[in-house]
FIMARDREN-781718 format. One line per field, with one value per residue: residue number from 1; z, y, x of N, C-alpha, C in turn. Coordinates in pm, whole numbers, plus 50000, padded with zeros to 5 digits. Example, Ala and Ser with C-alpha at 12.3 -4.5 7.8 and 13.67 -1.06 7.14 Angstrom:
<pts>
torkol	[1:2]
n_zz	[50780:50708]
n_yy	[49431:49775]
n_xx	[51319:51285]
ca_zz	[50780:50714]
ca_yy	[49550:49894]
ca_xx	[51230:51367]
c_zz	[50780:50787]
c_yy	[49670:50003]
c_xx	[51320:51290]
</pts>
This chain:
<pts>
torkol	[1:2:3:4:5:6:7:8:9:10:11:12:13:14:15:16:17:18:19:20:21:22:23:24:25:26:27:28:29:30:31:32:33:34:35:36:37:38:39:40:41:42:43:44:45:46:47:48:49:50:51:52:53:54:55:56:57:58:59:60:61:62:63:64:65:66:67:68:69:70:71:72]
n_zz	[17730:17669:17524:17527:17389:17487:17407:17561:17704:17753:17904:18126:18221:18268:18478:18674:18717:18822:19041:19203:19239:19339:19186:18965:18651:18451:18506:18418:18136:18059:18111:17936:17674:17674:17651:17429:17226:17215:17027:16757:16743:16763:16528:16314:16362:16298:16028:15918:15960:15788:15549:15525:15529:15301:15124:15144:14985:14910:15013:14880:15071:15024:14958:15179:15363:15252:15263:15539:15590:15646:15615:15442]
n_yy	[45949:45632:45322:45028:44737:44505:44270:43956:43878:44138:44271:44098:44162:44448:44426:44285:44470:44704:44621:44525:44789:44935:45130:45273:45093:45256:45480:45388:45323:45574:45698:45530:45626:45882:45896:45763:45927:46142:46134:46074:46312:46508:46435:46491:46768:46870:46786:46931:47197:47185:47168:47406:47574:47485:47587:47849:48174:48224:48456:48642:48685:48935:49092:49117:49222:49462:49567:49602:49785:49699:49686:49497]
n_xx	[62111:62244:62239:62445:62528:62754:63025:63021:63271:63397:63206:63209:63486:63461:63247:63397:63607:63453:63329:63570:63674:63483:63351:63102:63019:62955:63126:63373:63299:63254:63517:63667:63550:63612:63886:63941:63784:63938:64180:64053:63914:64110:64261:64056:64021:64257:64301:64071:64189:64403:64288:64160:64378:64517:64333:64311:64422:64768:64982:65240:65536:65698:65509:65344:65518:65541:65304:65284:65477:65736:66075:66329]
ca_zz	[17749:17563:17549:17440:17393:17481:17428:17715:17765:17797:17997:18244:18256:18332:18589:18766:18738:18886:19175:19259:19275:19416:19104:18862:18536:18379:18507:18327:18004:18034:18085:17818:17564:17666:17613:17284:17141:17194:16921:16666:16735:16729:16389:16220:16357:16212:15891:15878:15957:15692:15422:15537:15492:15156:15032:15160:14879:14933:14980:14877:15193:14991:14943:15321:15442:15195:15328:15678:15608:15702:15510:15440]
ca_yy	[45817:45555:45183:44960:44588:44469:44144:43890:43895:44273:44298:44043:44244:44563:44389:44263:44594:44772:44538:44520:44918:45002:45225:45194:45050:45378:45549:45324:45357:45738:45718:45479:45687:46016:45852:45705:46001:46242:46098:46117:46466:46594:46418:46567:46908:46906:46783:47048:47316:47175:47186:47557:47622:47483:47642:47987:48219:48245:48592:48642:48738:49059:49182:49128:49299:49590:49614:49642:49876:49637:49690:49388]
ca_xx	[62105:62307:62245:62545:62552:62890:63053:63031:63400:63417:63112:63260:63596:63393:63195:63503:63679:63370:63327:63680:63717:63374:63289:62999:63043:62936:63235:63479:63278:63278:63656:63734:63518:63674:64019:63925:63756:64041:64251:63973:63875:64239:64287:63959:64032:64394:64250:63989:64263:64491:64201:64142:64527:64544:64235:64368:64509:64890:65032:65402:65609:65733:65377:65294:65614:65553:65182:65282:65572:65838:66195:66427]
c_zz	[17649:17614:17464:17475:17371:17475:17538:17774:17830:17904:18148:18309:18338:18463:18694:18814:18831:19012:19268:19314:19345:19332:19017:18738:18414:18388:18437:18179:17966:18004:17974:17694:17551:17609:17477:17185:17117:17071:16774:16650:16697:16567:16282:16227:16285:16064:15851:15862:15840:15558:15430:15482:15362:15069:15035:15042:14960:14915:14964:15029:15153:15010:15093:15386:15381:15253:15449:15698:15674:15576:15559:15370]
c_yy	[45743:45423:45109:44817:44571:44309:44066:43904:44027:44299:44226:44122:44369:44551:44355:44394:44690:44731:44550:44680:45015:45130:45179:45187:45180:45459:45509:45346:45489:45757:45670:45559:45831:46005:45841:45829:46115:46227:46144:46261:46556:46570:46494:46726:46949:46891:46889:47173:47311:47195:47346:47619:47620:47554:47810:48039:48262:48380:48602:48712:48904:49159:49186:49234:49455:49669:49674:49723:49821:49650:49576:49415]
c_xx	[62150:62283:62335:62534:62706:62902:63070:63151:63433:63327:63164:63364:63557:63335:63291:63564:63587:63348:63445:63722:63589:63311:63196:63069:63049:63048:63350:63436:63294:63417:63691:63688:63589:63810:64022:63898:63860:64130:64178:63924:63978:64269:64197:63979:64153:64363:64161:64088:64346:64408:64178:64283:64531:64442:64274:64451:64634:64921:65180:65444:65643:65611:65335:65379:65592:65422:65184:65420:65711:65972:66273:66547]
</pts>
């Protein structure tokens, strides 16, 4: 459960939308949060992967090819 205080203008807009569509306000709040959260989640996941990539020890291509028996 989450309680959120909204500015009056947003609360009024949400009320109008809910009344005009017959959907509960909570539906639109969930939809808005789901949409909003996607971008920061993607950003932080990409940032985490980039840090891991940069922290990993680089292996020269020739060494990898030799290790796996690939001739070039």
